[in-house]
N, C-alpha and C positions, 0 to 999 in steps of 0.2 A: 458320403462320409462326412457331410457337413463342412464345418470350417477347419477341420483338423484331420490329419491322417494318422493311423495307428502305426507306431514305430516300436521297435524292440532293441534292447541293448543287452549284450551278453557279457557277464563278468566271468572271465576265464583265468583269473589270477591264481587259482589253485589247480589249473589244468583244464583239459577238455576231452571228453569222450562222447561217442554218439549216444550211449545210454544215459549219461549224465545230462546232456542237453535235452533229450526226450523227457527225462524225469522233471526237469525244470519247467518245460512247457506244459506238461500235464499238471504240475503243481500250480501253474499260473492260470489253469482253467481250460486248457485244451482237452477235448474229449478223447479218452483212451479208446472208446469204441470207434471213433472216426479214424484214429491212427491204425487200429487193428484192421478195419475194413480195407484201408489202403494197402497195408502189408499183404492181406489175404488176396488182393487183386493181382499182386506180383508173384507171390509164392503161396498158392492156395493150400490151406490146411497144413502149412509147414511149421508155423510157430504160433505161440500165444504170448501176448504182452500182459504182464502182471505187475500192477502198481501197489506199493506198500509204503507206509510211513516209517522212516527210520531216523536215527540220530547219528550225526557225524561230528565228533569232538564237541558234543553238547548242543549242536544246532539241529533243529528239525528239518527234514528234507524228504522228498519223494524219490523212491528208488523204483525204476522200471526194469524188471528182469524179462529177458527174452527166452522163453522155454520152448525147446524143440518138441515137435509132435511126430517127427519121423525118426527112424532108426539111424539114418545116415544122410548127410547133406554133402553133395560134391563141391569141390572147389570150382569156381566159375570164372570164365574169361570176361573181359570187358565187352566183347562182342555178344556173348550170351546174355549178360545183364542188360545190355542195351536193348536187345530183342524182347526180353521179359518186360522191361519198362514200357516199351512202345506198344506192346500188345495188351497190356493191362488196362482195365477200365478205371482210369484215374482222372480226376479233375486236371485240366491242362496245366494250370500253374504248378500242381504237385508233380506231374510227370516232368515238366521242363526243369524244375528245380532239382529233382533227383538225377536226371540225366546230366545236369551241369556238375553236380557233386561227383558223380562217378567218372565223368570225363576228366575232371581235375585229378582225381585219384589215379586214373589210368596213365595220364601224362607223367605224373610224379613217379609212379612205380616203374613205368617204362624207362625213364631217364636213369633211375637207380640201378636197374638191371640190364640196361643197354639193349632193350628190345622195343619194337614199335608198340604204341599204346594198344592197338587192336589185338596184339598177341599176348598182352599181359594176362596172366592168371593170378588172381589176387591173393590166393591162400587165405590168410586171416581176414583180409579186407573183403574178399568175395564170399565169405562164409555167410550162412543164413542170418546170424545175429546182426552183422553189419548192414545187410540189405534191409533188415527190419528197422535198424536205427535210422538209416538214411531216409527211407520212405516214410517212417513214422514221424520224424522231425519235420519233413517237408509238409506232410499232411497236417501236423499240429500247428505249424505256422499259418497255413492257409485257414485252418479252423478258427484261429484266434483273430484272423483278419489283419495280420501284420503285413504291411506293404513296404516297409523299409527296415532293414536290420543293420546295426553296427555292433562292434565288439571292442573290448579293451585288449590290452596286451595279454598274451597267452603264456602261461608257465609251461615249460616243456619237460623239466626234470633233468636228471643227470645220472651217471653211473652206467650200468650194463643191464641188458634185458635178454630174455630167451625169445627167439622167434623161429619161424619155419626153417630159416637158413642157418640157425645156430645162435651163438652168443654174439650180440651186436651192441654197439655203444648207444647210449641215450643222450640226446634225442636220436631216435632211430632215423636212418637216412631218408625215408619217405616223408617223415614229419618235417625234416629240415628243408626238403624240396618244396613242400606245401607252404612252409612259413616264409618263403622269399617275399620280401616287401612288407612283412608284418612285424610289428614290435613284439619281441619275445623276451623272456627271462627264464632263469633256471628254475626258480620257484620255491625258495626257502630251504630250510635245513633238511638233511637226509638225502638219500638217493632213490632213484626209481623213475619209471616212465609216467609222466603226468599228462602228456598229450598223446593221443593215439592218432594214426593216420586218418581214420574215419572222422574223429572229432575235429581235427585240423582242417580236413577237406570241407566239412560242413561250414565251419566258420569262414574260411577264406573264399568259398564259392558263393555263399549266401549273404555274407555281410558286406555292406557297401564300403566301409572303411574301418580302420583301427583308430579308436579315439576314446576319450573320456565320455562319461554319461552325458548324452545330449539334453538340452532344455526340453522339457515335456511336462504335461499334466499327467502325473503318475496314476495309473489305474490298477495295475496288478504287479505282484512280484512272485516269481517262482523259484524254488530251490531244488535242484536235482542232485542226487547222491551218487558218488562213485562206489565201487565195491569195498575198498579198504576204509577202515576207520583209524586214522592216524591221530594219536593223542596230541593235543595242542595245535592241530592244523586241520580245520574242517575240509574234508575232501568233497567239495561241492562246486557246482556251477550255478550261478544265479542269472535269472532273466528278469529284466525290468521292462514293463510294457506300459505305454501311455500314448497320449495324443500330442502332436506338435502343431502349433498354429502355422498354417501355410498361406494365410491371406495375403501377405505382402512379401514373403520370403523368396529369395532367388534360389531355386533348387537346381542341382546339377543333374543333367541328363546326357544321354549319348544318342546321336543320330546314326543308325546303321543304314548303309546304302548299298544297293547292288543294281547293276544294269543287266537286264535279262531280255534276250531276243528270241528265245527258242522254247518258251513255255506256252502250252495250250491256254489261250486267254480265258477259257471257261473255268480254269482252276483258280484264277486270281481272287474271286470273292471268298473262296474257302481259305486261301492263304492269309488274307487280311483278317478274317474272323479268327483263325487259329492264333495269330500273333497277338490280337487284342485279348483273347481268352487266356493267353500265357503271360499277361502282365504288361504288354506294351502300353504306353501312355497314348499313343496314336500310331496309325499305320496308313500309308496312302501310296498311290501310284501316279507317276507323271509320264505321259507319252514323250518319247524322244526319238531322234534319228541318230543311229550309230554310223560308224565308218561304212563306206560304200552304199550309203543311203538306206541301210536296213532299219525298218521300224522296230522299236523296242519300248520297254518301260523301265523307268527307274523306280525300284521299290525303296521306300524310306520308312524307317521304323524309329519312333521316338521311344527310347528305353530308359527306365530308371537304372541307375548304376548297378543295383543288385540283381537286375534281370538281364543285363547285357549278355552274359555268357549263355544263358538259357535261350534267349531270343536269337542270338547268333547261330546256335545249333539248329534252331527251328527254321531259320532262313535257309540254311544248307539242306535241311531235310525236306522242306516243302517246295523248294524251287530248284532250278537247274543251274544256278550260279556256282562259280568256283572261286569267288572272292567277295569279301564284304569290307567296305570302307567304314571307319568309325571316327566320328567327330564329336568331341565334347562340346556341349552347349549349356547355356544357362536359361532357365525358364522361370518367369514370374506368373503365378496362377492365382487368380482371385478365388476366394473361398466360395464354395457352392453348397446350396441346400435346396430343399423342396418345400413347396407350399401347394396344398390341394385346393382346387377351385371347382365351383359348380358350373357346368357348361351344358346348355341345352337340356336342362332338367336332370342331368346326371351329376352326382357328387363325386369328388375325389379325383378329378383329372390332375395329374402332377404337372406343376410348372417349375422349371429349374430356375433358381435365383442366384445370380452372382452378386456377392456383396463384399463390402469392406468396412470394418469398424462399426458393424451393425446397421449400415446404410445400404439400400438396394442400389446396385449399379446397372444390372440388366436382368430382365425376366423373360423367359422363353418357354412356351408350352412344349412338352416333349412330343416330337413329331409322331413317333410310333403309336403313342396313345391317342393322338388326334386321328391318325389314320384308322385305328381300330374302332373309335367311336363313329367315324364317318361310315365305316362298313356296316356297323350295327344299325345305324339309322338310315342307310341307303342314301346318303348325302355326298356331294362332292367334298373332297378333302379340303379344298380352299375355303368352302363355306364354314366348315367346322373350325378350321384354323383361325379364321377371322373372329368367330364367336369366342374361341379360347383366348385370343389376345384381348378382346374386350372384357372378358371375365377377369383376366389378370389385372387389367387396369382398374376395374370396379373393385377389386380386392385390395387395391392400394399398392400393387407391385409395380411401381414406377420409379425411375431413377431419382435418387435423393430422398425417397421415403424411408421411414424406419422399417427394419426387418420385422415381420409379424412374429408374435410370441409363439405361434403354433407351428413354426417351421421345424423341419427335422429330416431324418433319413427318408429315403423314398419308400422303403418297405415293400 
């Protein structure tokens, strides 16, 4: 990703709903086909996503409608939705994010109705359109390459609303549960529901924090429309996407830890791979001795704040632990980019370059590519690695040198 990471900020000052956020992401350039494919993987041939350009109080926006392709869609429990998501052929970050959103919804609905989360039947939330909204949004964020999401205060609305359980106050109880710890406001003149449980769960499960627009190099803006067109008050969600320089910034991360003494050791490589594919910054094992001299491992996962919930769920799913420790930490990461070098007559071997203020700090040939070249040539890996290091030096990739103009994404 070069010297910057792609970040997104959600403007929910007019409210938030799943279809509004999906519309904003599609308007910002996310592929509707990618979102549709992800939804189809969970509920095959169940719904169709249709995008159109509309106006809300004079502002242009994209409206995404979820059209049913079936005569009837049953209400679904959290346990059923969990199974659908786990069986679906989804990119791991998309699956993990969707599981985190629905897990947050289940906990909120369970508290509202006084039942365990696993027994919650979502009614409106578990309907086909909300599954489409949640999975579609998670797939759209992944398609845009957004690695960090924040959001502003959320307008919740006021008055009364009709729901499956009858006439209820706005903000509805589940929205208030989900909004705990978030900055909220009623949201202007008039009455009505401005934030839905699905929309609130998406924001609070996926966004790292509630705050103002962060410093970034702005790349895209997306505007997503709600169903109502209220005069004098655009019923829209906006998404701002750009890149933030991380070359010297201290970023907040969380270390997840678990001591495990009863997992088949052959499973650990797959566990680490799954965690990294789900968005962990790093994941590793440390051999330890537990009480009574039992050999074990400490699993440690370095997690961006917006991935903590999803990665925690993955640790419980992939290992036998019954508890996870969480420790906030700060991380300073040098900017990284790639420069291709000619090695042993072959062009394009990628060398990873850490840099600061346009100056090379460290250059390292990518080991997997070195090993692949060694296999193709029938040479020892060490021989090819030595040649790759020499090629990087010849290319000028040494500490203190200026970063070459042709650096960029690995591709």
